[in-house]
C-alpha positions in Angstrom: -9.1 4.8 19.9 -5.3 5.3 20.1 -3.9 5.9 16.6 -0.3 5.7 15.5 0.7 7.0 12.0 3.5 4.8 10.5 5.6 6.5 7.8 8.1 4.2 6.0 11.2 6.0 4.6 13.9 4.8 2.1 16.3 7.5 0.8 13.6 10.1 1.0 13.9 12.0 4.2 12.8 15.3 2.7 9.4 13.9 1.7 9.1 12.0 5.0 10.0 15.1 7.1 7.3 17.2 5.1 4.7 14.7 5.9 5.6 14.4 9.6 5.5 18.1 10.0 2.1 18.4 8.4 0.4 15.7 10.5 2.1 15.7 14.0 -0.3 18.3 15.4 -3.4 16.3 14.3 -5.8 15.7 17.1 -6.7 12.4 15.8 -3.2 11.1 16.0 -1.6 9.9 19.3 1.9 9.2 17.8 3.9 9.2 14.6 6.3 6.5 14.0 9.1 7.0 11.3 10.6 3.8 10.2 13.8 4.2 8.0 14.2 1.0 6.0 18.1 1.0 6.1 18.5 4.0 3.7 21.8 4.3 1.7 21.9 8.0 2.3 21.8 10.2 5.5 18.1 9.8 5.9 18.4 8.1 9.3 20.3 11.1 10.8 17.9 13.5 9.4 14.8 11.7 10.6 16.4 10.9 14.1 16.6 14.7 14.7 12.9 14.9 14.5 12.4 12.3 17.2 10.8 13.7 20.4 7.4 13.9 22.1 4.8 12.1 20.0 7.2 11.5 17.1 9.3 8.2 17.2 12.1 6.9 15.1 13.0 3.3 14.3 15.9 2.1 12.2 15.5 -1.2 10.4 18.6 -3.4 10.6 18.1 -4.1 6.8 16.0 -3.1 3.8 13.6 -6.0 3.9 11.0 -4.2 1.6 7.6 -2.5 2.2 6.1 -5.1 4.3 9.1 -5.6 6.5 9.5 -2.0 7.3 5.9 -1.4 8.0 5.6 -4.6 10.2 8.4 -3.2 12.3 6.4 0.0 12.9 3.1 -1.8 13.5 4.7 -4.1 16.1 6.3 -1.0 17.9 2.9 0.8 17.8 0.9 -2.2 19.2 3.4 -3.7 21.7 5.2 -0.6 22.9 2.8 2.3 22.4 -0.3 0.2 22.8 -2.0 1.7 19.9 -5.4 0.3 19.0 -5.2 1.4 15.4 -2.4 2.2 12.9 -2.5 4.7 10.1 -0.2 3.3 7.3 1.1 6.3 5.2 3.5 6.6 2.3 5.8 9.6 2.6 4.4 11.0 -0.6 0.8 11.4 0.6 -1.2 14.4 1.8 -4.3 13.9 3.9 -6.6 16.1 5.9 -7.5 15.7 9.6 -11.1 15.4 8.3 -10.2 12.5 6.2 -8.6 10.7 9.2 -11.6 11.5 11.4 -13.9 9.9 8.8 -11.8 6.7 8.7 -11.8 6.6 12.5 -15.7 7.2 12.6 -16.2 4.3 10.4 -14.6 1.8 12.9 -17.1 3.0 15.4 -20.0 2.1 13.1 -18.8 -1.3 11.8 -18.3 -4.6 13.2 -15.4 -6.9 12.1 -13.9 -3.9 10.3 -10.2 -4.3 9.7 -9.3 -1.5 7.3 -10.8 1.9 6.4 -9.4 3.9 3.4 -10.2 7.0 1.3 -10.3 7.6 -2.5 -6.8 8.1 -3.9 -6.1 11.3 -6.1 -3.2 12.0 -8.2 -1.2 15.2 -8.5 -3.9 16.8 -10.8 -6.6 16.0 -8.3 -8.2 13.2 -10.5 -9.4 10.1 -8.7 -7.3 7.0 -9.5 -7.5 3.3 -8.8 -8.1 3.1 -5.1 -9.0 -0.5 -4.5 -8.6 -4.0 -6.0 -10.7 -7.1 -6.4 -9.1 -10.3 -5.5 -9.5 -12.0 -8.8 -8.8 -15.6 -9.6 -5.5 -16.4 -11.6 -6.9 -15.7 -15.2 -8.4 -12.2 -14.3 -5.4 -11.2 -12.3 -3.1 -12.0 -15.2 -5.3 -10.1 -17.6 -5.1 -7.1 -15.2 -1.3 -7.3 -15.6 -1.0 -7.2 -19.4 -0.6 -3.8 -21.0 -3.2 -4.6 -23.7 -5.5 -7.0 -21.8 -5.8 -4.6 -18.8 -7.3 -2.0 -21.2 -9.6 -4.3 -23.1 -11.0 -6.2 -20.1 -10.6 -3.5 -17.4 -14.4 -3.1 -16.8 -14.4 -6.8 -15.6 -11.2 -6.7 -13.6 -11.3 -4.0 -11.1 -13.6 -1.8 -9.1 -13.2 1.7 -10.6 -15.9 1.0 -13.2 -18.4 -0.3 -10.7 -18.9 2.5 -8.2 -18.2 6.2 -8.6 -15.5 7.7 -6.4 -17.5 10.8 -5.7 -20.9 9.1 -4.8 -20.8 10.4 -1.3 -21.1 6.9 0.3 -18.8 3.9 1.0 -18.2 0.5 -0.6 -16.9 -2.7 0.8 -13.8 -3.9 -1.2 -11.3 -6.7 -1.1 -8.1 -4.6 -0.8 -7.0 -1.0 -0.9 -4.1 1.0 -2.0 -1.2 0.7 0.6 -0.4 4.3 0.3 -2.8 5.4 3.1 -5.3 3.4 5.2 -6.3 3.0 8.8 -6.3 -0.5 10.3 -7.2 -2.3 13.6 -3.8 -3.1 15.0 -4.9 -6.2 16.9 -6.5 -7.6 13.7 -3.3 -7.0 11.7 -1.3 -8.9 14.5 -3.9 -11.7 14.5 -3.5 -12.1 10.6 0.2 -12.2 10.7 0.8 -8.6 9.5 2.4 -8.2 6.0 3.8 -11.2 4.3 7.6 -10.3 4.3 8.4 -12.8 1.5 7.5 -10.1 -1.1 9.9 -7.1 -1.2 7.7 -4.7 -3.1 4.2 -5.0 -4.8 1.3 -7.3 -3.9 1.6 -6.6 -0.2 -2.0 -5.1 -0.2 -3.6 -7.9 -2.1 -1.9 -10.5 0.2 -3.1 -8.6 3.2 -6.6 -8.2 1.9 -6.5 -12.0 1.1 -5.5 -12.8 4.8 -8.2 -10.4 6.2 -10.9 -11.6 4.0 -10.2 -15.3 4.8 -10.7 -14.5 8.5 -14.1 -12.7 7.8 -12.9 -9.1 8.3 -14.2 -6.3 6.3 -12.4 -3.5 4.2 -14.2 -0.3 3.5 -13.4 2.4 1.0 -14.9 5.8 1.8 -16.1 7.3 -1.4 -16.7 10.8 0.0 -13.2 11.2 1.3 -9.9 11.4 -0.5 -6.2 12.1 -0.2 -3.3 13.1 -2.5 -0.8 10.6 -3.5 2.1 11.5 -5.9 2.0 7.8 -7.1 5.3 5.9 -7.2 7.4 8.8 -6.2 8.9 6.8 -3.3 9.1 3.6 -5.4 11.0 5.3 -8.1 13.5 6.6 -5.6 14.2 3.0 -4.5 14.1 1.3 -7.9 14.5 3.7 -10.9 14.4 1.3 -13.8 10.9 0.4 -15.0 12.1 -3.0 -16.1 13.5 -3.6 -12.7 10.2 -2.5 -11.0 8.3 -4.8 -13.3 10.6 -7.8 -12.6 10.0 -7.3 -8.7 6.2 -7.1 -9.5 6.3 -10.3 -11.5 8.3 -12.1 -8.7 5.6 -10.9 -6.1 2.8 -12.0 -8.5 4.3 -15.5 -8.8 4.7 -15.7 -5.0 1.1 -14.8 -4.5 -0.2 -17.2 -7.1 1.8 -20.1 -5.7 1.2 -19.4 -1.9 -2.2 -17.9 -1.8 -4.0 -19.1 -5.0 -2.4 -22.4 -5.0 -1.5 -22.7 -8.7 0.0 -26.0 -10.0 3.3 -26.5 -12.0 1.4 -26.4 -15.3 -0.3 -23.1 -14.4 3.0 -21.7 -13.2 4.7 -22.4 -16.7 1.8 -20.5 -18.4 2.1 -17.7 -16.0 5.8 -17.4 -16.5 5.4 -17.3 -20.2 2.7 -14.6 -20.1 4.9 -12.5 -17.8 7.8 -12.9 -20.2 5.6 -11.5 -23.0 4.7 -8.5 -20.9 8.4 -7.8 -20.1 9.2 -7.9 -23.8 6.3 -5.5 -24.4 7.8 -3.0 -21.8 11.3 -3.4 -23.1 10.1 -2.6 -26.7 8.1 0.5 -25.4 10.8 1.8 -23.2 14.1 0.9 -25.1 12.9 1.1 -28.7 10.2 3.8 -28.6 11.6 5.8 -25.7 8.3 5.7 -23.7 8.3 6.2 -19.9 5.8 6.0 -16.9 
């Protein structure tokens, strides 16, 4: 196995530099690729200064979103560095070499494996949502609503159906995009990330593509990594209402292009999402809540 770690940066050079410095000497990595997604600050010059040896730097010609930037890194890893596997890593993660080794070992034991990931932990060390089910339209919408997500959560996602500290592994539909190891050739075969979504739903769309082609995704329940959730996203899009609007746009794209909803269903989806936006506006603007 030849593994390239791809780190996508946008206006967050300090966080990216910290991760590069922490992993560049890992024996399990053959290269580290920093992709600057056309930052508006001096990130590019800061990261360019780190280039050398196993550390590579790419500058995106535009900020095309999460999928666009990572696709640039994956293509470079596969076509130029001849990597067999890519480790997609958000700048705001921290993972051990043992975690990486466990993900690599899983590929040696599994046929038709496309992705291996570990349990995600937040800043307090608690395990958080680490994988998704690819639900149909109704259940996916229920998982979006602030109230419905809490009422029907047990039937909507994986976290209630296997313990994250069970010392085993589980097959899942899609994993968090913050850290996972993937077969580079399989990603190329499946068309990589869909660049028509700017932010959010990239993982579910990728999971959908992989599942349709019969590939497996594994979540290692006895391994974990730290993710300061949304730190990088909040640096890109500060307003919760703007982030939610981007999420809703991505959802609609997924429903129309991957779930194949009709015009009547689309009207219902738009109405449901408008109600959610009103809820968020009320909670943030009127009650002063934040998240």
